[in-house]
C-alpha positions, 0 to 999 in steps of 0.5 A: 500500500502506498500512502503518498504519490511519487513526487516528480522532481522538475528541472529548474529553468535554465537561462531565466534572468531578472532585472538588474539593479541598473535596469531598475534604476533606469526604469524608475528614472524614466518613469519619474521623468515622464511623471514630472514632465506631465505634472509640470505641464499640467501646473503651467496650464493651470497657472495660465487658466488661473491668470486668464480668469483672474484678469477677467474677474479683476477687470469685471469687478472694477467695472461693476464698482464703477457702475455702482458708484455712478448708479448711486450718485444718479439715484441720489441726484437732484439734476443729472445732465449728459455732456462732454468734458476734457479734464478734471476741472469744473469749467471744462464740462459742457452740457449738450443741448439740441443734439443727441444727448450722448457724450463722454461725461455726466454731471450730477447735482445732489441738490439745487445748489449748482456750486456743488456737483460731481462729474464722471468723464472718460479721459480720452487723452490718457493712454489707459482711457480712464473713467474718472470721477471728480467732485467740485465745490465752489469751482474747486476740485475737492475729490478725484478718483479713477473708477475704470480703465481700458475703456474703448468707447467714447459715448459712455453716457446717454440720456433716454426717454421711457421708451429707451430712445436717446433724446435731444432735449431732456427738458421736455421730460421734466428732468425725468430722464433715464441715463444709460452707462455703457463701458466697452473694455479692451484689456490685456488678457495674458502677459505672455501670450502673443498674437502673430508673434508681436501683438499681445492677447487682448480680451473685449467685453462690455458692461451696461446699465440704465439708471433712473433718478429717484428724486422728483422735481 
């Protein structure tokens, strides 16, 4: 009686080889090089996307703050007129009349006292095309601030009636005029990006609002 099967001894494979230490080091080095290269490429791509988004968000935020400032001034004003302006001096504002009320400046009188007022105007002579607010009291500028930059359109302000038509004489509306504020931006989008090898990449966008004065005559 046999209790155990005969165990056959198998001969070992001859000539079988494993990885040497040098081969393992080279393999791991190649893998790490590829991994690090992909990781760096992903990081650079993420930084570019972040820069693009940050530029747009900062510019949009600044534009909205400017719109909020103008909106609050118009709503609280007693008299509002559209005109043209060339500098942050009270005497440079010229009110438009008997023409299409569309210009680069807006004057707001908070009360019936015309010696105190605020003017919002686009400085078309500056390189950055800044939208500036200045406040005048007794023909002296007491406050000045840049609200927005890189504005391309010169017709920032216009006066409209209840049907959104630009008017030529706001007196017929009994000073119940609707003011439209339009700012079209052209801003440097990404400092490294180029178009055609020379020009920088710019982004174009627009902010627009209509504001009605709350204080009746």
